C-alpha positions in Angstrom: -36.0 -18.8 16.2 -32.4 -19.9 17.1 -31.3 -23.2 15.6 -28.6 -24.1 18.2 -30.1 -27.1 19.9 -30.8 -30.8 19.1 -34.6 -30.2 18.8 -34.1 -27.6 16.0 -31.4 -29.7 14.4 -33.9 -32.7 14.3 -36.5 -30.4 12.7 -34.1 -30.1 9.7 -32.8 -33.7 9.7 -36.3 -35.2 9.8 -37.6 -33.1 7.0 -38.0 -35.3 3.9 -37.3 -32.4 1.7 -33.7 -32.4 2.8 -33.0 -36.1 2.4 -30.7 -37.0 -0.5 -28.7 -39.9 -2.0 -25.3 -40.8 -0.9 -23.2 -38.0 -2.3 -20.3 -40.4 -2.9 -22.1 -42.0 -5.8 -23.1 -38.7 -7.6 -21.2 -36.9 -10.3 -20.1 -33.3 -9.9 -23.0 -32.0 -11.9 -25.4 -34.1 -9.9 -24.0 -32.8 -6.6 -24.4 -29.2 -7.8 -28.0 -29.8 -8.9 -28.8 -31.6 -5.6 -27.3 -28.6 -3.7 -29.3 -26.1 -5.8 -32.5 -28.0 -5.1 -31.9 -28.2 -1.3 -30.9 -24.5 -1.3 -34.1 -23.5 -3.0 -36.1 -25.5 -0.5 -34.0 -24.1 2.4 -34.9 -20.5 1.4 -38.6 -21.3 1.4 -38.2 -22.9 4.9 -36.3 -19.8 6.1 -39.3 -17.7 5.1 -41.7 -20.2 6.6 -39.9 -20.1 10.0 -39.3 -16.3 9.9 -35.5 -16.6 10.0 -33.8 -13.4 8.8 -30.8 -12.8 11.1 -27.5 -13.6 9.2 -26.2 -15.8 12.0 -29.4 -17.7 12.4 -29.4 -18.2 8.6 -25.8 -19.5 8.8 -26.8 -22.1 11.5 -29.9 -23.3 9.7 -27.9 -23.6 6.4 -25.2 -25.7 8.2 -27.9 -28.1 9.3 -29.5 -28.4 5.9 -26.3 -29.0 4.0 -24.7 -30.9 6.9 -21.3 -29.2 6.6 -21.1 -29.5 2.8 -20.6 -26.3 0.7 -23.6 -25.1 -1.4 -24.1 -22.6 -4.2 -25.9 -20.0 -2.0 -23.2 -19.9 0.7 -21.8 -16.5 -0.3 -25.2 -15.1 -1.1 -26.6 -15.8 2.3 -23.3 -15.6 4.3 -21.6 -12.5 2.7 -23.8 -10.8 0.0 -26.8 -10.2 2.2 -24.9 -9.3 5.4 -22.8 -6.8 3.4 -26.0 -5.1 2.2 -27.2 -5.0 5.8 -24.0 -3.5 7.2 -22.5 -1.4 4.4 -25.4 -0.2 2.3 -27.3 3.0 2.8 -31.1 2.8 3.6 -31.8 3.8 0.0 -29.5 1.0 -1.3 -31.1 -1.5 1.0 -34.5 -0.6 -0.4 -33.2 -1.1 -3.9 -31.1 -4.3 -3.5 -31.9 -6.2 -0.2 -35.5 -7.4 -0.8 -34.8 -8.5 -4.4 -31.8 -10.4 -3.0 -33.8 -11.8 -0.1 -36.4 -13.0 -2.6 -33.7 -14.5 -4.8 -34.5 -12.3 -7.7 -30.9 -11.1 -7.2 -28.4 -13.8 -6.4 -25.1 -12.4 -5.3 -21.6 -13.4 -4.4 -18.6 -11.7 -2.8 -15.8 -11.1 -5.3 -12.7 -10.2 -3.3 -9.9 -12.7 -4.1 -8.0 -12.3 -7.3 -5.5 -14.5 -9.1 -2.6 -12.4 -7.7 -3.8 -11.6 -4.2 -6.1 -12.9 -1.5 -5.5 -11.8 2.1 -3.2 -9.0 1.1 -6.2 -6.7 0.3 -4.2 -3.6 -0.4 -2.6 -5.5 -3.3 -5.9 -6.1 -5.1 -5.7 -4.7 -8.7 -9.3 -4.5 -9.9 -10.1 -0.8 -10.5 -13.3 1.3 -10.3 -12.7 4.7 -11.9 -15.4 7.4 -11.4 -16.6 9.3 -14.5 -18.4 12.5 -13.3 -19.7 13.2 -16.8 -22.0 10.2 -16.6 -22.0 9.7 -12.8 -20.8 6.1 -13.4 -18.0 3.9 -12.2 -15.9 2.1 -14.9 -14.7 -1.3 -13.6 -11.7 -3.0 -15.1 -9.5 -6.0 -14.6 -6.3 -4.5 -16.0 -4.0 -7.6 -15.6 -4.3 -11.4 -15.6 -3.6 -11.3 -11.8 -6.5 -8.9 -11.3 -9.1 -11.5 -12.5 -11.4 -12.4 -9.6 -10.8 -16.0 -8.8 -12.5 -18.5 -6.5 -15.7 -16.7 -5.2 -18.3 -19.3 -4.5 -21.5 -19.1 -6.5 -19.8 -17.0 -9.2 -19.3 -19.8 -11.7 -23.0 -20.5 -12.5 -25.4 -19.3 -9.9 -25.0 -15.6 -9.2 -26.3 -12.7 -11.3 -24.7 -10.0 -9.1 -21.5 -9.6 -7.2 -20.2 -7.3 -4.5 -16.8 -6.5 -6.1 -13.9 -5.1 -4.1 -11.9 -2.7 -6.2 -9.5 0.2 -5.9 -11.5 3.4 -6.2 -10.1 6.1 -8.4 -11.7 9.6 -8.4 -10.4 13.0 -9.4 -7.1 11.3 -10.5 -6.4 9.8 -7.1 -6.6 6.2 -5.7 -8.8 6.2 -2.6 -8.2 2.5 -1.7 -10.4 -0.5 -1.6 -14.2 -0.1 -1.7 -17.2 -2.4 -2.4 -19.4 -2.1 -5.4 -22.6 -3.9 -6.4 -22.0 -5.2 -9.9 -24.6 -7.0 -12.1 -22.8 -9.8 -14.0 -25.5 -11.7 -15.8 -28.7 -10.7 -17.5 -31.8 -11.2 -15.4 -34.1 -13.6 -17.2 -31.6 -15.2 -19.6 -28.7 -15.5 -17.2 -26.2 -14.6 -20.0 -23.1 -12.7 -19.1 -23.5 -8.9 -19.6 -21.4 -7.1 -22.3 -18.0 -6.4 -20.8 -18.2 -9.3 -18.3 -16.3 -12.5 -18.7 -17.5 -15.0 -16.1 -17.4 -18.7 -15.6 -16.8 -21.8 -13.5 -13.2 -22.7 -12.5 -13.9 -26.5 -12.6 -14.0 -29.4 -10.1 -12.2 -29.1 -6.7 -11.5 -31.9 -4.4 -14.2 -32.2 -1.8 -16.0 -29.1 -3.0 -18.1 -30.2 -6.0 -21.4 -28.7 -4.8 -19.9 -25.2 -5.0 -19.5 -23.4 -8.4 -16.4 -21.3 -7.6 -15.8 -19.0 -10.5 -13.7 -16.3 -12.2 -14.7 -12.8 -13.2 -13.0 -10.4 -15.6 -14.4 -6.9 -16.3 -13.6 -4.8 -19.4 -14.7 -1.1 -19.1 -17.9 -2.2 -17.4 -20.0 0.7 -16.2 -22.3 0.8 -13.1 -24.2 3.8 -11.7 -22.6 5.9 -8.9 -25.3 4.6 -6.6 -23.9 1.0 -6.9 -21.0 1.9 -4.6 -21.8 0.8 -1.1 -21.9 4.2 0.6 -22.9 3.8 4.3 -19.4 4.8 5.4 -17.5 6.3 2.4 -19.1 8.3 -0.4 -18.4 9.7 -3.8 -20.5 12.7 -4.6 -21.8 13.4 -8.1 -18.9 15.7 -8.9 -16.4 13.1 -7.8 -15.6 14.5 -4.4 -14.6 11.7 -2.0 -15.9 11.6 1.5 -13.7 9.5 3.8 -15.1 6.9 6.2 -14.3 7.0 9.9 -12.0 4.0 9.4 -10.7 2.3 6.2 -11.1 -1.1 7.9 -14.9 -0.7 7.9 -14.8 -2.1 4.3 -13.6 -5.4 5.8 -16.7 -5.9 8.0 -18.2 -8.8 6.1 -14.9 -10.7 6.0 -14.5 -10.2 9.8 -18.0 -11.6 10.2 -17.2 -14.7 8.2 -13.9 -15.2 10.0 -15.7 -15.1 13.4 -18.0 -17.9 12.2 -15.1 -20.0 10.8 -13.6 -20.3 14.3 -16.8 -22.1 15.4 -16.9 -24.1 12.2 -13.4 -25.4 12.9 -14.4 -26.5 16.4 -17.4 -28.4 15.0 -15.4 -30.0 12.2 -12.7 -31.2 14.6 -15.4 -32.4 17.0 -17.0 -34.6 14.3 -13.6 -36.2 13.5 -12.8 -36.8 17.1 -16.3 -38.4 17.7 -15.8 -40.8 14.7 -12.2 -41.7 15.7 -12.9 -42.2 19.4 -16.1 -44.2 18.8 -14.2 -46.4 16.3 -11.4 -46.9 18.8 -13.9 -48.1 21.4 -15.4 -50.8 19.1 -12.3 -51.8 17.2 -10.3 -54.6 18.9 -6.8 -55.4 17.8 -3.9 -57.8 18.8 -3.8 -60.2 21.8 -1.5 -58.8 24.5 -1.0 -62.3 25.7 -1.8 -65.5 23.7 -5.4 -66.6 24.3 -6.6 -63.3 25.9 -9.3 -61.2 24.4 -8.1 -58.5 22.0 -8.3 -55.1 23.7 -10.0 -52.0 22.3 -7.5 -49.9 20.4 -8.6 -47.0 22.7 -6.8 -48.9 25.5 -3.5 -48.4 23.8 -1.6 -45.3 25.2 -0.4 -44.4 21.7 -4.0 -44.1 20.5 -4.9 -42.0 23.6 -1.9 -39.7 23.0 -3.2 -39.2 19.4 -6.9 -38.6 20.2 -7.4 -37.1 23.6 -5.4 -33.9 23.0 -7.4 -33.4 19.9 -10.7 -33.8 21.8 -9.5 -31.2 24.3 -8.6 -28.9 21.5 -12.1 -29.3 20.0 -13.5 -28.2 23.4 -11.1 -25.3 23.5 -12.0 -24.2 20.0 -15.7 -24.4 20.9 -15.2 -22.0 23.8 -13.1 -19.6 21.8 -15.6 -19.7 19.0 -18.3 -18.6 21.4 -16.1 -15.9 22.7 -15.2 -14.5 19.3 -18.8 -14.6 18.2 -19.9 -12.6 21.3 -16.9 -10.2 20.9 -17.9 -9.6 17.3 -21.5 -8.7 18.2 -20.4 -6.5 21.1 -17.9 -4.5 19.0 -20.3 -4.4 16.0 -22.8 -2.7 18.3 -20.1 -0.2 19.4 -19.3 0.5 15.7 -22.9 1.2 15.0 -22.8 3.7 17.8 -19.7 5.4 16.3 -17.1 3.8 18.6 -14.4 2.3 16.4 -11.7 1.9 19.1 -11.8 -1.9 19.2 -12.1 -2.4 15.4 -8.4 -3.1 14.9 -8.3 -5.6 17.7 -11.4 -7.4 16.3 -9.7 -7.5 12.8 -6.5 -9.0 14.3 -8.4 -11.5 16.5 -10.6 -12.9 13.8 -7.7 -13.1 11.2 -5.4 -14.9 13.6 -8.0 -17.2 15.1 -9.4 -18.1 11.7 -5.9 -19.2 10.5 -4.9 -21.0 13.7 -8.1 -22.9 14.3 -8.7 -23.9 10.7 -5.1 -25.1 10.3 -5.1 -27.0 13.6 -8.5 -28.6 12.9 -7.3 -29.7 9.4 -4.2 -31.3 10.9 -6.3 -32.9 13.7 -8.8 -34.3 11.3 -6.0 -36.0 9.3 -4.6 -37.4 12.6 -8.1 -38.8 13.4 -8.3 -40.3 9.9 -5.0 -42.1 10.3 -6.0 -43.3 13.8 -8.9 -45.3 12.1 -6.6 -47.6 10.2 -6.3 -51.4 10.5 -8.2 -52.7 7.5 -6.2 -54.2 4.7 
């Protein structure tokens, strides 16, 4: 079931379970509670409609929350897809169904206080102990504290943590680990885990972005995602075909953000152009009717290029989505030749489209003045 068309969108919008008060009159705590309630109902609807594909989940979620962030964003958008693409079949048997059933609620802990997009600079460490066949996770510096992952502050009980892997005295680079952070049942932080909410953010109150510090926290060897790279019981490291395979989830999200930027700019253009069509301002000649402000060339110069940009972003969003699926299929077949290009395309387009959309939305907002 693909939720890309108005009829499916109406299915969500007309569902009384997804109606809510005007968010502008709710406190941050109320917004979070409202988002949790809708997210719980959303998961039940996903099961009812048989939606399991990560991209279909992404679309359905965007309709339910109407573009607003929500506490399960990273669980549905990054934690589950990472398990699907980077876990072994045995790991999927162990973790995926509990995560799909929300017994495990996960987030994706990559960004740290000191580094974000410069992934090689991440400082969190995972040191393998062959005597116990465990990884020891540490946040050795203030700048290594995980900072900003959505759902980490209050909601999640697990995290996929990106850390520098050390085994047999050598650093093998960045790898992903499944880390329990809160006790199932009580939801209390586990010993060795310091975790919490980073506080209110402008325009992002529904999301409990959090921080995570680990102090000699041990996880089983089997908690390292090992579809591509492996650490054997004696500590021997087996290299993946490409180091960039670890970034697969991030590439997936970047590919979707391009389309999100198009839709966000489209909404702003729709509001501003409709407003400009109904707003009348200033007689051109005394006694004549006031023209629509859309008739002013300055208003057209502001808004029409942004409308064209929204269309262009819509097309490039569809292109990058199709390109992602095509290259992902090639990767599954062992062909990694286009992985660097996919990484570069998604990184560049995410930055360009989101920045341009943000500036365009602000231009649309300023084009709706005149009151006061």
